[in-house]
LOTOR-629779 format. One record per residue (C-alpha): residue number from 1; x, y, z; residue in three letters. Coordinates in Angstrom, 2 decimals. Layout:
BEGIN
fifi  x  y  z  voza
NUM  X  Y  Z  ALA
...
end
This chain:
BEGIN
fifi  x  y  z  voza
1  59.04  44.64  -117.81  MET
2  57.28  46.78  -120.48  GLU
3  58.38  48.76  -123.50  PHE
4  57.38  52.43  -123.83  ASN
5  57.16  52.74  -127.58  ILE
6  58.09  55.98  -129.34  SER
7  56.97  55.46  -132.92  TYR
8  58.98  58.44  -134.18  ILE
9  62.19  57.06  -132.62  LYS
10  61.43  53.65  -134.10  GLU
11  60.88  55.22  -137.53  ALA
12  64.18  57.09  -137.26  LEU
13  65.99  53.81  -136.54  LYS
14  64.52  51.96  -139.53  GLU
15  67.26  50.69  -141.90  PRO
16  65.38  52.20  -144.85  LEU
17  65.41  55.65  -143.25  ASN
18  69.08  55.43  -142.22  ILE
19  70.01  54.21  -145.70  GLY
20  68.13  57.09  -147.33  SER
21  69.91  59.65  -145.13  LEU
22  73.28  58.10  -145.99  LEU
23  72.45  58.25  -149.70  VAL
24  71.45  61.90  -149.30  ALA
25  74.73  62.65  -147.50  GLY
26  76.77  60.92  -150.20  LEU
27  74.79  62.79  -152.84  GLY
28  75.65  66.10  -151.18  ALA
29  79.35  65.16  -151.05  VAL
30  79.28  64.11  -154.70  TYR
31  77.60  67.41  -155.67  ALA
32  80.38  69.34  -153.88  MET
33  83.11  67.38  -155.67  THR
34  81.44  68.18  -158.98  MET
35  81.34  71.88  -158.13  GLY
36  77.59  72.06  -157.51  TYR
37  75.83  73.58  -154.51  ASP
38  74.86  70.66  -152.21  PRO
39  72.12  72.72  -150.55  ALA
40  69.46  71.49  -152.96  TRP
41  70.37  67.85  -152.21  VAL
42  70.25  68.43  -148.45  LEU
43  67.04  70.45  -148.78  GLY
44  65.34  67.68  -150.74  ALA
45  66.53  65.14  -148.16  ALA
46  65.09  67.25  -145.31  LEU
47  61.75  67.60  -147.08  VAL
48  61.63  63.86  -147.73  ALA
49  62.58  63.12  -144.11  GLU
50  59.89  65.48  -142.85  GLY
51  57.27  63.79  -145.01  GLY
52  58.48  60.38  -143.84  TYR
53  58.21  61.32  -140.15  LEU
54  54.85  63.01  -140.68  ALA
55  53.24  59.95  -142.24  THR
56  54.98  56.68  -141.32  VAL
57  55.00  56.82  -137.46  PRO
58  51.30  57.67  -137.41  GLY
59  50.15  54.95  -139.79  SER
60  48.22  52.07  -138.21  SER
61  50.14  49.51  -140.28  PHE
62  53.51  50.76  -139.05  TYR
63  52.31  50.93  -135.44  ARG
64  51.11  47.32  -135.59  ARG
65  54.49  46.32  -137.04  LEU
66  56.41  48.10  -134.26  VAL
67  54.14  46.69  -131.54  GLU
68  54.56  43.16  -132.87  ARG
69  58.32  43.63  -133.00  ARG
70  58.35  45.05  -129.45  SER
71  56.31  42.11  -128.17  ARG
72  58.85  39.78  -129.74  GLY
73  61.71  41.65  -128.07  GLN
74  59.87  41.59  -124.74  LEU
75  59.30  37.85  -125.10  HIS
76  63.00  37.26  -125.77  GLU
77  64.03  39.39  -122.78  VAL
78  61.53  37.59  -120.55  ARG
79  62.72  34.22  -121.86  LYS
80  66.32  35.05  -120.96  LYS
81  65.26  36.31  -117.53  GLU
82  63.32  33.09  -116.94  ARG
83  66.29  30.91  -117.86  LEU
84  68.54  32.94  -115.55  ASP
85  65.94  32.59  -112.82  MET
86  65.82  28.80  -113.21  ILE
87  69.58  28.69  -112.55  LYS
88  68.89  30.09  -109.06  THR
89  66.47  27.26  -108.21  PHE
90  67.58  24.45  -105.95  ASP
91  68.11  20.98  -107.54  PRO
92  64.63  19.72  -106.66  ARG
93  62.94  22.79  -108.16  GLU
94  65.08  22.64  -111.31  ARG
95  64.19  18.97  -111.68  GLU
96  60.46  19.81  -111.59  ALA
97  60.92  22.54  -114.20  VAL
98  63.06  20.36  -116.47  GLU
99  60.65  17.43  -116.19  TYR
100  57.70  19.57  -117.28  LEU
101  59.82  20.99  -120.12  SER
102  60.65  17.46  -121.24  TRP
103  56.98  16.46  -121.00  MET
104  55.97  19.56  -122.99  LYS
105  58.34  18.57  -125.78  ASN
106  57.11  14.96  -125.65  GLN
107  53.50  16.08  -125.97  ILE
108  54.34  18.25  -128.99  ALA
109  56.36  15.46  -130.59  SER
110  53.68  12.82  -130.01  ASN
111  50.93  15.11  -131.26  PHE
112  52.75  15.84  -134.51  ARG
113  53.49  12.14  -134.97  LYS
114  49.94  10.94  -134.36  PHE
115  47.96  13.88  -135.76  ALA
116  50.03  14.41  -138.93  ARG
117  48.93  18.04  -139.19  LEU
118  50.90  20.65  -141.12  ASP
119  50.20  23.41  -138.59  GLU
120  50.44  23.09  -134.82  ALA
121  47.16  23.92  -132.99  PRO
122  46.98  26.81  -130.56  ARG
123  46.88  24.32  -127.66  GLN
124  50.58  23.54  -128.18  LEU
125  51.40  27.25  -127.89  HIS
126  49.24  27.42  -124.76  GLU
127  51.20  24.50  -123.36  LEU
128  54.36  26.59  -123.73  GLU
129  52.66  29.52  -122.00  ALA
130  51.55  27.18  -119.21  THR
131  55.11  25.96  -118.67  TRP
132  56.33  29.57  -118.49  GLU
133  53.62  30.32  -115.93  ALA
134  54.74  27.28  -113.91  PHE
135  58.29  28.66  -113.73  VAL
136  57.11  32.14  -112.73  ASP
137  54.73  30.78  -110.09  LEU
138  57.38  28.43  -108.71  LEU
139  59.72  31.39  -108.26  ASP
140  57.00  33.33  -106.44  GLU
141  56.19  30.29  -104.31  TYR
142  59.78  29.72  -103.22  ARG
143  60.28  33.39  -102.32  ARG
144  57.12  33.55  -100.23  ARG
145  57.86  30.21  -98.62  LYS
146  61.36  31.42  -97.73  SER
147  59.86  34.58  -96.25  HIS
148  57.54  32.53  -94.06  LEU
149  60.40  30.35  -92.86  ARG
150  62.29  33.45  -91.76  SER
151  59.50  34.31  -89.30  ILE
152  59.02  32.51  -85.98  ASN
153  55.25  32.60  -85.66  ARG
154  55.32  30.99  -82.22  GLN
155  57.64  33.72  -80.96  ALA
156  55.27  36.42  -82.28  VAL
157  52.29  34.71  -80.61  GLU
158  54.21  34.58  -77.32  ASN
159  55.10  38.25  -77.65  GLN
160  51.43  39.06  -78.30  LEU
161  50.28  37.24  -75.15  ARG
162  52.93  39.01  -73.08  GLN
163  52.02  42.37  -74.63  ALA
164  48.30  41.83  -73.92  GLU
165  49.04  41.02  -70.25  ARG
166  51.33  44.06  -69.95  ALA
167  48.63  46.23  -71.55  TRP
168  46.03  45.09  -69.00  GLN
169  48.16  45.96  -65.96  VAL
170  49.94  49.04  -67.33  ALA
171  49.52  52.47  -65.78  ASP
172  47.89  55.31  -67.68  ASP
173  51.22  56.72  -68.89  ALA
174  52.47  53.54  -70.56  THR
175  49.13  51.97  -71.53  LYS
176  49.03  53.67  -74.99  PRO
177  52.48  52.23  -75.80  LEU
178  51.42  48.72  -74.84  HIS
179  48.19  49.14  -76.80  GLU
180  50.15  50.15  -79.91  LYS
181  52.48  47.16  -79.44  ASN
182  49.51  44.78  -79.22  VAL
183  48.04  46.29  -82.39  GLU
184  51.33  45.84  -84.31  ILE
185  51.71  42.21  -83.19  LEU
186  48.13  41.38  -84.18  ARG
187  48.69  42.93  -87.59  ARG
188  51.90  40.89  -87.97  ARG
189  49.99  37.67  -87.36  LEU
190  47.23  38.73  -89.78  GLN
191  49.79  39.57  -92.45  THR
192  51.53  36.26  -91.84  PHE
193  48.20  34.47  -92.39  ASP
194  47.65  36.40  -95.65  ASP
195  51.04  35.32  -97.00  ILE
196  50.42  31.75  -95.86  GLU
197  47.09  31.64  -97.75  ARG
198  48.75  32.95  -100.91  SER
199  51.47  30.28  -100.60  VAL
200  48.85  27.55  -100.33  LYS
201  47.06  28.88  -103.41  ARG
202  50.25  28.94  -105.47  VAL
203  51.11  25.44  -104.26  GLU
204  47.70  24.17  -105.41  ALA
205  48.12  25.95  -108.75  GLN
206  51.53  24.35  -109.31  LEU
207  50.10  20.91  -108.56  GLN
208  47.23  21.56  -110.97  MET
209  49.66  22.47  -113.77  ILE
210  51.77  19.35  -113.14  GLU
211  48.71  17.10  -113.19  ASN
212  47.35  18.82  -116.30  PHE
213  50.58  18.12  -118.16  PHE
214  50.26  14.46  -117.20  GLY
215  46.63  14.40  -118.40  LEU
216  47.52  16.02  -121.72  VAL
217  50.37  13.56  -122.27  ASN
218  48.03  10.61  -121.60  ASP
219  45.37  12.04  -123.90  GLN
220  47.78  12.65  -126.78  VAL
221  49.08  9.08  -126.72  VAL
222  45.56  7.62  -126.69  THR
223  43.63  10.24  -128.70  MET
224  41.38  8.80  -131.41  PRO
225  41.49  12.04  -133.48  THR
226  43.40  15.35  -133.37  PRO
227  40.12  17.08  -132.47  GLU
228  40.11  15.14  -129.21  HIS
229  43.32  16.89  -128.15  PHE
230  41.96  20.27  -129.20  MET
231  38.93  19.78  -126.96  SER
232  41.09  19.65  -123.81  LEU
233  40.16  22.45  -121.40  ASP
234  43.23  24.69  -121.67  PHE
235  41.10  27.80  -121.21  ASP
236  40.04  26.96  -117.65  SER
237  43.62  26.23  -116.62  LEU
238  44.97  29.43  -118.17  LEU
239  42.12  31.43  -116.58  SER
240  42.91  30.01  -113.13  SER
241  46.60  30.85  -113.64  ILE
242  45.71  34.44  -114.53  GLU
243  43.50  34.71  -111.42  VAL
244  46.35  33.40  -109.27  THR
245  48.77  35.88  -110.83  LYS
246  46.33  38.73  -110.16  ASP
247  45.98  37.68  -106.52  ILE
248  49.76  37.49  -106.13  LEU
249  50.13  40.94  -107.66  GLN
250  47.55  42.35  -105.25  GLN
251  49.19  40.70  -102.22  THR
252  52.79  41.50  -103.24  ALA
253  52.95  44.57  -100.91  PRO
254  52.17  42.26  -97.97  ILE
255  55.74  40.92  -98.07  MET
256  57.20  44.38  -97.47  GLY
257  54.40  45.19  -95.02  HIS
258  55.40  42.28  -92.79  LEU
259  58.99  43.50  -92.72  ASP
260  57.76  46.99  -91.87  SER
261  55.65  45.66  -89.00  LEU
262  58.64  43.69  -87.74  ASP
263  60.70  46.90  -87.59  ARG
264  57.84  48.74  -85.87  GLU
265  57.52  45.98  -83.29  ALA
266  61.26  46.10  -82.57  SER
267  61.16  49.88  -82.16  GLN
268  58.12  49.62  -79.91  MET
269  59.80  47.04  -77.68  ARG
270  62.83  49.35  -77.41  ALA
271  60.53  52.25  -76.42  SER
272  58.88  50.14  -73.72  LEU
273  62.27  49.14  -72.31  VAL
274  63.36  52.79  -72.16  VAL
275  60.03  53.75  -70.59  ASP
276  60.38  51.13  -67.83  ARG
277  63.79  52.54  -66.98  ARG
end
């Protein structure tokens, strides 16, 4: 989910701007009750509003303010979506998520207790981001795993062998249909393998995150100095998570592609049956 920011719309919605327009409106009403022409009040308000919209939305300071506010809103929306998503997990998956959340809080608590620092280091914020990535990756893993379970690979392999034999003995009229069927079934198996590889990668990434949390917890309890905790290699873990996310994003169309191939294969089998008749 992303926000398309219109800086002019954001400027119009600012409490200061709305308050100024209300004051101008009240001023115009007051001028009318006193027997004065309110046009000069409204005219001044329009000039001020025009100057406001001409300068404020385009200023770099205001744009940074709006972007920071939008990022905060996006984070809150994503946080709510993630919590709703966790509710759909099965008990075992929720237990894994809740355990890492508990460990994350324990690490932060132990660090503050042992380090006695006024400001939390960036590594604690990265630990939060890592937990969020764990939840997102777990959701992706369970969906892809479920998709794989819905496919009977052995049945597809059997269909492919039968299709290849039929292709070899087919007459010239039906040979192109059998050839197309063989091609579709081979592509189905290739796509299945692609999804299976992505599932194994996500599974390894989830295990890495779980083990890293355990390592960090051990290090915090036994750290000789706060600097020891700060030297932990969060960057490599976060980089590997980003690579995994990129790979999943690139392979996301494969899920729909497999369904499409399944429909094509069904239609092709129906065509072959009609042709034999």
